Structures are given as C-alpha cells and as structure tokens.
C-alpha positions as CSV (number, residue, x, y, z in Angstrom):
1,M,92.2,115.7,80.3
2,K,94.1,115.4,76.8
3,E,94.7,111.8,77.5
4,L,91.1,111.1,78.1
5,K,90.0,113.3,75.0
6,K,92.3,111.1,73.0
7,I,90.8,107.9,74.4
8,V,87.3,109.1,73.7
9,A,88.1,110.0,70.2
10,E,89.6,106.6,69.7
11,I,86.4,104.8,71.2
12,S,84.1,106.9,69.0
13,E,86.0,106.1,65.8
14,K,86.1,102.3,66.6
15,L,82.4,102.0,67.6
16,G,81.2,104.6,65.1
17,I,79.2,106.6,67.9
18,T,79.2,110.3,68.9
19,F,80.7,110.3,72.5
20,T,81.4,113.5,74.3
21,F,82.0,114.1,78.0
22,Y,82.4,116.8,80.7
23,E,83.8,116.7,84.1
24,E,81.1,116.2,86.7
25,N,82.3,118.9,88.9
26,G,83.7,121.3,86.4
27,K,82.6,123.7,83.8
28,V,80.5,122.3,81.0
29,V,82.3,122.5,77.5
30,D,80.4,122.7,74.3
31,G,78.1,119.8,73.8
32,P,75.2,117.9,75.4
33,F,74.6,118.5,79.3
34,C,72.4,116.6,81.8
35,S,70.8,119.2,84.1
36,K,69.3,116.6,86.5
37,A,70.9,114.4,89.2
38,F,71.1,110.7,88.2
39,E,72.8,107.4,88.8
40,D,74.3,105.1,86.3
41,V,72.4,105.9,83.1
42,T,69.6,108.4,81.9
43,D,68.5,110.5,79.0
44,D,66.8,113.8,78.2
45,G,65.1,112.6,75.0
46,N,67.9,113.8,72.9
47,D,71.0,112.3,74.3
48,T,72.0,109.3,76.6
49,F,74.1,110.2,79.7
50,F,76.2,107.9,81.9
51,R,78.7,108.4,84.7
52,F,82.3,107.2,84.8
53,L,85.6,107.6,86.5
54,F,88.9,108.3,84.9
55,K,92.0,108.4,87.1
56,G,89.7,109.0,90.2
57,V,87.9,112.0,88.7
58,P,84.2,111.7,88.0
59,Y,82.9,112.5,84.6
60,V,79.5,112.6,82.7
61,G,79.5,110.9,79.3
62,A,77.0,111.7,76.7
63,L,76.0,109.7,73.5
64,A,74.0,111.3,70.8
65,G,70.5,109.7,70.4
66,V,68.3,107.6,72.8
67,G,67.4,104.0,72.5
68,E,68.5,100.5,73.4
69,M,71.8,100.7,71.6
70,Q,72.8,103.8,73.3
71,R,71.6,102.6,76.7
72,N,73.6,99.3,76.1
73,Y,76.8,101.3,75.2
74,A,76.3,103.6,78.2
75,W,76.4,100.7,80.6
76,L,79.5,99.1,78.9
77,L,81.6,102.4,78.2
78,P,82.8,103.0,81.8
79,S,84.6,99.8,82.0
80,Y,85.8,100.3,78.3
81,V,87.2,103.7,79.1
82,E,89.1,102.3,82.1
83,S,90.4,99.6,80.0
84,F,92.0,102.3,77.8
85,A,93.1,104.4,80.5
86,E,95.0,101.7,82.5
87,K,97.6,99.5,81.5
88,E,98.1,97.7,84.7
89,T,99.1,94.5,82.7
90,E,102.3,96.1,82.0
91,L,103.1,97.0,85.6
92,S,104.9,94.7,88.0
93,K,102.9,93.3,91.0
94,T,104.5,95.9,93.4
95,E,104.0,98.8,91.0
96,Y,100.4,97.6,90.6
97,L,99.7,97.4,94.2
98,K,101.4,100.8,94.9
99,K,98.6,102.3,92.5
100,I,95.9,100.4,94.5
101,L,97.4,101.7,97.9
102,L,97.5,105.4,96.6
103,G,93.9,105.2,95.4
104,E,95.0,105.8,91.7
105,C,93.5,102.4,90.4
106,S,90.0,102.0,89.2
107,S,87.6,99.3,90.4
108,L,88.1,97.4,87.2
109,G,92.1,97.6,87.7
110,V,91.6,96.4,91.4
111,Y,89.5,93.4,90.1
112,K,92.3,92.5,87.5
113,Y,94.9,92.7,90.1
114,A,93.0,90.4,92.6
115,S,92.3,87.9,89.7
116,K,95.8,88.0,88.4
117,F,97.5,87.5,91.8
118,S,94.9,85.2,93.2
119,V,94.0,87.5,96.1
120,R,90.2,87.7,95.5
121,D,88.1,87.5,98.7
122,A,91.4,87.5,100.7
123,S,91.3,89.5,103.9
124,C,94.4,91.7,104.4
125,Y,95.8,94.8,106.2
126,A,98.5,97.3,105.7
127,L,101.6,97.9,107.7
128,A,103.1,101.3,107.0
129,I,106.8,101.1,107.8
130,R,109.0,104.0,108.2
131,V,112.8,103.2,108.0
132,P,115.6,105.6,109.1
133,K,118.1,103.9,106.9
134,M,118.8,100.6,104.9
135,L,115.5,100.5,103.0
136,A,116.5,98.0,100.6
137,E,117.8,95.5,103.3
138,T,114.8,96.2,105.2
139,I,112.5,95.2,102.5
140,S,114.7,92.1,101.9
141,V,114.4,91.1,105.6
142,I,110.5,91.7,105.5
143,E,110.2,89.3,102.5
144,Q,112.0,86.7,104.4
145,Y,109.9,86.9,107.4
146,G,106.6,87.0,105.5
147,G,104.4,84.1,106.6
148,N,102.2,84.0,103.6
149,S,103.3,83.7,100.0
150,L,100.6,86.4,99.1
151,D,102.2,89.0,101.4
152,T,103.7,91.9,99.3
153,V,106.1,94.6,100.3
154,V,105.9,98.0,98.3
155,K,108.5,100.8,98.3
156,M,106.5,104.0,98.7
157,S,109.5,106.6,99.3
158,E,113.0,106.8,100.1
159,D,112.2,106.1,103.9
160,E,108.9,104.2,103.8
161,C,107.5,100.9,102.6
162,V,104.3,99.2,103.0
163,L,103.6,95.5,103.8
164,V,100.3,94.2,102.7
165,K,99.7,91.1,104.7
166,Y,97.0,88.5,104.0
167,V,95.4,86.7,106.8
168,A,94.7,83.1,106.4
169,E,91.4,81.8,107.8
170,K,93.1,79.6,110.4
171,E,96.2,81.8,111.0
172,N,96.9,81.5,114.8
173,E,100.5,82.2,115.0
174,Y,100.0,85.8,115.7
175,Q,96.8,86.9,117.7
176,S,96.6,90.3,116.0
177,S,98.1,92.7,113.2
178,V,99.7,94.5,116.2
179,D,101.3,91.5,117.5
180,Y,102.7,90.6,114.0
181,A,103.9,94.2,113.6
182,E,105.7,93.9,117.0
183,F,107.3,90.7,115.9
184,L,108.5,92.3,112.6
185,A,110.0,95.4,114.4
186,Q,111.8,93.2,116.7
187,S,113.0,91.0,113.8
188,L,114.4,94.1,112.0
189,K,116.2,95.3,115.2
190,E,117.9,91.8,115.6
191,E,118.8,91.5,111.9
192,L,119.6,95.1,111.0
193,G,120.2,97.0,114.2
194,I,117.5,99.5,113.2
195,D,114.5,101.0,115.0
196,V,111.5,101.3,112.6
197,M,108.2,102.8,113.1
198,I,105.2,100.8,112.1
199,G,101.7,102.1,111.5
200,V,99.0,99.4,111.6
201,G,95.9,99.6,109.5
202,P,92.6,97.7,110.0
203,T,92.0,94.3,108.4
204,T,89.7,94.6,105.3
205,R,87.8,91.9,103.7
206,E,89.2,92.5,100.2
207,V,92.1,93.9,98.6
208,K,89.8,96.5,97.0
209,D,89.7,98.2,100.4
210,V,93.3,98.0,101.4
211,A,94.0,101.7,100.5
212,Q,91.8,102.6,103.5
213,S,93.9,100.5,105.7
214,Y,97.0,102.0,104.4
215,M,95.5,105.5,104.9
216,R,95.0,104.7,108.7
217,A,98.2,103.1,109.1
218,V,100.0,106.4,107.7
219,N,97.7,108.4,110.1
220,A,98.9,106.4,113.1
221,L,102.5,107.3,112.2
222,R,101.3,110.9,111.8
223,Y,99.7,110.9,115.1
224,A,102.9,109.2,116.7
225,D,104.9,112.2,115.3
226,T,102.7,114.4,117.4
227,L,104.1,112.5,120.5
228,D,107.6,112.8,119.2
229,A,107.7,109.0,119.1
230,V,110.9,107.3,117.7
231,G,110.6,103.7,116.8
232,G,107.8,101.4,117.9
233,V,104.3,100.2,116.7
234,Y,101.3,102.3,116.5
235,S,97.8,101.2,115.7
236,Y,95.2,103.4,114.3
237,R,92.9,102.5,117.2
238,E,95.3,104.0,119.7
239,F,94.9,107.4,118.3
240,I,91.2,107.9,118.5
241,L,91.8,110.5,121.3
242,V,94.3,112.2,119.3
243,K,92.0,112.5,116.5
244,M,89.3,114.0,118.5
245,L,91.7,116.6,119.9
246,E,92.9,117.4,116.5
247,D,89.4,118.3,115.3
248,L,89.1,120.9,118.1
249,P,90.2,124.6,117.5
250,E,93.3,125.6,119.0
251,S,91.8,128.2,121.1
252,K,89.7,125.6,122.8
253,L,92.7,123.4,123.4
254,S,94.6,126.2,125.0
255,A,91.8,127.2,127.3
256,Y,91.3,123.4,128.4
257,F,95.1,123.3,129.0
258,S,95.1,126.6,131.0
259,E,92.3,125.6,133.2
260,L,93.7,122.1,134.0
261,T,97.3,122.7,134.6
262,D,99.4,124.9,136.8
263,D,103.0,125.9,136.8
264,N,104.2,122.8,138.7
265,F,102.4,120.6,136.1
266,R,103.8,122.5,133.1
267,E,107.3,122.1,134.6
268,I,106.9,118.4,134.4
269,L,105.6,118.6,130.9
270,E,108.7,120.9,129.8
271,N,111.1,118.4,131.4
272,E,112.0,116.1,128.5
273,E,113.5,113.5,130.8
274,M,110.3,113.3,132.9
275,L,108.1,113.3,130.0
276,T,109.8,110.6,128.3
277,T,109.7,108.4,131.5
278,A,105.9,109.2,131.9
279,E,105.3,108.3,128.0
280,E,107.1,104.9,128.2
281,F,105.4,104.1,131.6
282,L,102.0,104.8,129.7
283,R,103.1,102.8,126.5
284,T,103.8,99.7,128.6
285,S,100.6,99.8,130.2
286,L,101.8,101.0,133.6
287,N,104.2,98.2,134.0
288,V,107.2,99.3,136.2
289,S,109.4,96.4,135.4
290,E,109.0,96.7,131.5
291,T,109.4,100.5,131.7
292,S,112.7,100.1,133.8
293,R,114.0,97.7,131.3
294,N,113.1,99.6,128.2
295,L,114.7,102.8,129.6
296,Y,117.8,101.0,131.1
297,M,116.8,102.5,134.4
298,H,116.9,101.2,137.9
299,R,113.5,100.5,139.4
300,N,113.9,102.7,142.3
301,T,114.8,105.6,140.0
302,L,111.6,105.0,138.0
303,L,109.6,104.9,141.3
304,Y,111.1,108.2,142.4
305,R,110.2,109.9,139.1
306,L,106.7,108.6,139.3
307,D,106.5,110.0,142.8
308,K,107.7,113.3,141.6
309,I,105.2,113.5,138.8
310,E,102.5,112.8,141.4
311,R,103.7,115.7,143.8
312,A,103.9,118.1,140.8
313,T,100.7,117.2,139.1
314,G,98.4,115.6,141.7
315,L,98.0,112.7,139.4
316,N,99.4,109.1,140.4
317,I,99.7,107.7,136.9
318,R,100.1,104.3,138.3
319,N,96.4,104.3,138.7
320,F,94.5,103.9,135.4
321,S,92.2,107.0,135.8
322,D,95.0,109.2,136.6
323,A,97.0,107.9,133.8
324,V,94.3,108.7,131.2
325,S,94.0,112.3,132.6
326,F,97.8,112.7,132.4
327,R,97.8,111.4,128.9
328,I,95.1,113.8,127.8
329,L,96.9,116.7,129.3
330,M,100.2,115.5,127.7
331,L,98.5,115.4,124.3
332,L,97.2,118.9,124.8
333,Y,100.6,120.1,125.6
334,R,102.0,118.4,122.4
335,F,99.4,119.7,120.2
336,L,100.0,123.3,121.5
337,E,103.7,123.1,121.1
338,K,103.3,121.8,117.7
C-alpha cells in the first residue's frame, strides 16, 4: 500500500490532478467513494471513478471533478499505474516469465513480455518438473533438448523448475504434450540417472494464459502425491476423478469405502507390494508385458498377483470395468489414509 501511495502521489504531481484511491474489497479511507457497482469508468456528479489492478489487487481510483478530461485520464491511468508499478524491463527473461507463471504480472506486463520476446499469438503449455537432485544440471539438459528456440526453463524452487514449451503450427515430432514430457523424462533418466516427476498442463492459445497451465500442472503433481507416486509423467486430465473425490467430505468417502470393501479387500490395499503391482498395471493401461518389465518381475509372478487380487477383491483388474472400480476404491483408500 505504501508503494502504491507513493506512485499515486507522483502521478498526481506530474499530471497536476487530484488522484485518490481505495482497495475495492477493503475499508474506505478518507476521500471520495463510489457506492454503486460499475465497470471501467463512472462518476457521481462530483468525482470520476475507475477501476485498476496493482500487483493483482483490485482498487478503485477517484479523480476530482467530472468531464471529458477526467474521463480520458480515467481510461489511461490503469495502464499508467502499472507502468510505474512494474519494472519488467529490468528483469531477465526467466525472472519475467516466473512472475507471469505465479500470476504476479499485470496484463500490460504480459503484453510487454510477449512483444519483447516475440511470443505473441504463440500457443504454449507448462511442464512442472520436480527434480530430486541436480537441478542445475537438469535445467541444462532440458535446454539442450528444447525443440523450439522460444522454449524457456524457469527455476521455481530448489527442487522444481518449469518448462514453458511453445507449440509450432506444424509440429508433428511429438503427438501431444504428454508424449513430449515422456520423452523429456526418459532423456533426463539417460543423461543424469534421475527419475523426475513431470506435471503436464493444458495448451493455451497465448502466453497470457500460461499461469493457468502451470497451476494445473502443479495440481497434477499434487494429485500424484496422493497416490504416493515416485517419478513419471502426470497430466491434469488424468486426475479428474481425484479432483471429484477431493471435493467430497471425508465422512462421505469413509461411508463409501466401508460399504464397498471388506477385510480381504482392505488386506490387499494395506499390502504395499500388492498395491504397487496393481498401480503399475493400471498405469500401463493393463499391459502385462510392460508392467512386468517396469517392475523387473517375471510374467508368471505378475499373473499370480493379479489372480490373488481377484480372489481377495472379486475384481479382475485385467478387465477395464473392474480396473476402474479398483482404481476408485484405491483412491478412496489413499484419501482416507492421508
């Protein structure tokens, strides 16, 4: 608030106007106040009011007087305040993009970024990458494997970075963002010997919306944590069911779980070895060969465990419908355990 007061005072002095403001959802301080709801610009016969954002917080500005001059100022001042508030030109490309990803950049700032770095009207998506170690080396490898000169890697914390990948109109090398993430995870495994977790966000039409893609990518990782996942690629689309269950009250989840399981079923869910086997089988889309290979397990051992799960639960997870039922109950168990 002190910073904004200083900016407003400077603008008032430079332009020779009486400019005050108050937080839209806060308490009104001394000065003009608009009691009616409005969009953009309005007046009450004495003062002219306009709405603006400062660091993501909505404010109402007030100019003394009404008339064409005040209305012109009211239309121009939101962008003018933002130009004072943000000094993105002093930031590096990655620092700038980090602000955009975190939702800390104004619409004007995003426009400046897109223009400065030639990414206007460029579709992109975010990959949130959780790295167990060697973050600097990981970022270096990702930069080497970037298929587009616009792609940018941003360090977000000591164990996470984000790749904002731009999608060329005729890019056919990878069928989807998930395919690319799988390729990247495998490349990091081969180059550095580490298993990263990658959350995949949706593709956005412009960089101004990439913060939403990043948020969904982070949520994909959070939902993967619910499953105690280690390594791998997780798309936000995979966790629609998890999101639905998360929104239900715990008492309701507990009632469902008690009604749909018995002691034998719970014994399977409490057996980490059996649960890991089932989860990997579901993750590989019920592929016996791939599951055996990923778990370094003999095919006959895997089939024995799948048979044991069927005997204990009554669900043959080699069938799609039973696999769906098992996954729902497994998620219920994970939620209740958390």
